[in-house]
N, C-alpha and C positions, 0 to 999 in steps of 0.2 A: 621384590624380594631377589633377594640372590643366593646363588645353591648354598653358601656357607650358612644364610640365616636359614634357608629351610632345611640342610639336615643340623641344625641344632634345634627345630624342632624335631628331627625324627629321632635325636640323640635322646628327649623329654619323652618323647610318644615311648620307645622302647623301654623308657625304666621304668615310667609307669607302669605300662602293660608288664612288665617283667615281675613286678611287685605285686601285682594280682593275680600274677600266672601261679607264683610260690605257695601263696595264700591257697587258692583254689586254681584250677587248672581251670584251660578253657577243653569244651569236649569238642566240637564242632568248628569247623573252617568257617561255616555261616554265622556261628557266634561268635570267632573271632574277628573275623573282616569288619561284625558289625560294628565293635568296638573299636577297632582302628580309627574307622570312620567320625566316632564321635568324640575318640581321644585325639585327633586331628583338628573336629571343629573346633571344638573349646580351645585347643590352643592357638588357635588362626579366629577365636572370636574376635578380634579386633583389629583384623586386617582385611580386605577388599575383596578375600578368597571365602567361597562357598560350597559345600562339599557336597557333591547331589549324592541324598540317601537310595535313589533308586532310578541307578543307572541300570542301561540295554544289561542282560545277563551274560553276555558275551564277551564285553567293555575289553578292549584292552591298555593300558594298566584298568586295574579293578576301580582306583580311585583316582580322578584328576584333579589338580590343586593348580591351575592356570596352565604354567609350559611345565610345572610337573608332575609327576605321576609318580605312582607305588601301586607294584603288585605283591596281593597280598597271599602269603604262604603259611602253610600250617600241616602241623605233622603231631600225632601222640604219641610217634614212634622217637629216641633219642639219636635222630640223626639232622642234619643242616642240610641234604643233601634231596628233593625234591620235584617230579616231573612238573615241565612248566606251559609255556602256553605254544600253540602252533604256531609253525615258522610263518605261516600264513600271513596271521594278522591282520583279518579282513574286519574286524570290528576296531581298530586301531582307534585311539582317540586323536583328532588330527593337532589338538592345540597342545599335544604334550611332545616336549622336546628333550625332558631330562627323566629316567624312569630309575626309582629306586625298587629295590624288596625289601617289605616287613615280613620277618618270619618267624612265626610264633611255631618253638618247640616246645610239647610239653610230656616229652619220654625223658628219662631221667632227671637232672635238674631241669626245670622247667625254666626257657629262657625265650627273650623275645629280640633280637636283633635287624638291624637293616643293614644292608650295603647295597650299593652301583649295580643294576641290572643285569649293563655289559659285562662286567668285570665277573659276575656272577656264574654264567651261563658257560657250563665246563663241557656239554656234552650235546649230540642231538641222536635223536633214536628216533624208529618210524614206529605206527600202529596204523591208522586209518589215515594218516597224515603226518608226518615226520614233527616230532617238538621237541625241543630244550629241553633239557636237563637245569637245573641250577643248584649251586652246593654254596652256601658260606662258608667263610676262612675259620679256623678257630687256632688256639695258641697252641692245641697239638695237633692241627691238620695244616702241612705246609700249604700254603696259597697256590693254586693251580692256575696256569696259563687257561685266559677264556677264549673259547672257542672260537671265537672270532681271533682272536691273538694266532693261533693255531692255525685258521682258517688264510689268514694274513688280508682280511679287511675289515674295516671300521662296520661298526652293528649300524649304524646311519644310515651306512653306502650299502650293506646288506640289504634292510630290509626297505630298500628302494628298489634291490632288483624285481625282475620279472621271478615265475614260478621256476622256470626251466634254468635261468641263471642262476639261482640260488642252488637249486640241485649239483649244477659244475663245481660249486664250491664244498658242498656236503660229499662230491663222490670222491674228492680229490682228498679230505677229511678221512675219508674210510678208508683210504687205499694205506692211507698214510699211519693209522693207528691198526691194521692189519696188514701190513707186507708179506708177511706169507701165510693167510690165512685161507681157505677157500671161501671166496666173497660170492655172496647171490647181488641181482641187479635186476633193474628192471631198466629196457633202455631206454635210452635216451628220446624226450618227447609224449613219454608216458603220460603227460604229466606230473599234475601232486601227487598220484596215491604213493605207495608202498616204494620207495626210492632209497630207504639207507640201508648201504651191504653191512651185510655181519657177517661175521665165521660160525660158519655152521656148522652143529652138532647132533649127531644121530640120539633120538631118546631112546632107544634104545641098549646104547653105551653108557648111558648116565649110571651113577647108584642107583642101590632101594631108596635111600632118603631123599635124594632129588627126584626122582621121579612120583615118588608121594605129593610131596610137597607142590610139586608143579600139575599135575590133575588136580589137584586143590584147587589151586589158582583158578585154572582154565574151567573148573565146575562151577566155581561160583562165580565166575565172570561170564559164562555162557551157560545160561540155564538151557536154552536150547536142547543142551544134551538128552533132558529126561522127553523129548519128543517119542514119537512111535519109531520105532525099529523102520518101518515104510516112508519114514519124512526123509525128503532130500535134502543134502545139504544143511543138516542138523550138526555136522561136526564143526563147520567151515569156520566159523568165528574163533573153535579153541584153537584150531591149528594154526589160521593166522597170529593169533593172541602169541602162541609157544614160539613161532619164526621168529615172530617182527619184535618182541620183549626179550627175550630169551636164548634166540639164535638156534633155537632147538626145530629141526627137522622130525615129524610126527606119521610117517608114509601108510599108518595102519593104527590110525585114531579112533575107529572102533575097539578095537580092541584093548583101549585105558578104560574101557568101562564094561565093556562086555565078556572079554573073554573070562576064561574060567579060572586062567589064573590070577587075575583079579578079584572077580567077584567072589570066586571060590576056592579062595588058596586051601581050606582043611580039606577040600572034596569030599564034605560032607553027604552027597549030592540029596538036598533038601529041599530043590527045587528052585520058585519064587524070581520074583525078576530079579535078572542079571544086574541091569543098570542103576537100582534101589540098590542089591546086597555091595555092590563097590560103592555106592555111595555112601553108605552106612558104616564102610570101615575105614571113611577118611573123613568122620564129621568134625572131630577133633581138629584137622590141620583146614578144615574149610572154616570153622570157627577161627583158627589162627589168622588164616588169609583176610579174613571179612574184617579184623584188629587191626590189621598191619598193613596193606595194600593202600597206595595212594589214593585221594579220593576221585584226583583226577580219571582214573583208570572207570570207576564206575560212571561219573561222568559220558566218559564213554563209547561204553561197553551195556549202557543199564540208558542211559540217557537223562539221568537224573544225578543229584549229590544227596547220596542217605549216610547219617553218622554211624558209625561204625558198630556200636552195638544196636544199630535194628538191622543191618544188612543181611542176617541170616535170615528175619523174620520177611525182607523184603522178598528176599533170594524164595522164598516157599510161595510167597503170593502168586512171583513170579511164574516158576513152575506148576504150579496148580494150575496156572492159567495156559501152559503149554501139553503138561503131559494130557493123553485123551485114557488111557487104560489103566492108570492108578494114580494115587493123588498120594504124592511128595511128602506134603503134611502132615497124613494121616503117618507114614512112614520112615519118615524122618526127621530129625533133630526133637525128639518128643521128649527127650528128658532138659529141664527147666534147670 
């Protein structure tokens, strides 16, 4: 099968999925990926290729078709941008030479499109490990240079490098995009941990609306914050999330949820558990974050994929298991 023939199959696949999505949207990434597999399987029924319906859960790309691969991306938001795979690619499917993205966008007017993977990678950011970001071009969005064009290396050459060699390119890229900013680094030789430099901002200098949004995201992704006040390191994940995903330095993390100005802004002297009171005040923002945030974040921070409509319920389950002096599910999100 030639590249043109496979791309023609992708055209048909995306056209069919777009029609289906415009009738009834796909609700979860799992549902969408499963449907992509079935459609590709049907379109190639008369070929020598067989779709694997039980691949390794961390395999990259998601679907392997001989020397062709499809990485499936999905969002309920109205955007063609998404967090993608780790630059490590430890579960790379060796037989795949050419990778494409099939992207299901369910927000706004539902649509499904495909694109060349290398051309769609437009940025890299770090969390626990550096991850690519992808974005598909549209008629209203100018085509951006791919990350690999910006770094001056082909994707196939980049992926063959060792991690320290990859990080040299990423450091140089970061210096270029933040030439005048104060950058955070970790030393060369630190391996594959947090390595992406970022332009730092102080949490205390943010506008109130952004502070609330970031607190809600961090609280949702990092339920350890409900642990006992005597628990060590309970704010570590939250601090690293704010730093690596938003470039925000929070040097007094405890104050984000236990300070009187946050938990008791009315100064009503009613007492209570300050962490519970502070979370109660941002319930709406946490619900919004649960629907908005990329599934890859929940896989990373929770260790599992959870459909948006079930994320608050799952958070409560996790929080109940972590809190020792109170039960979050009895005090938070009690209104249906």
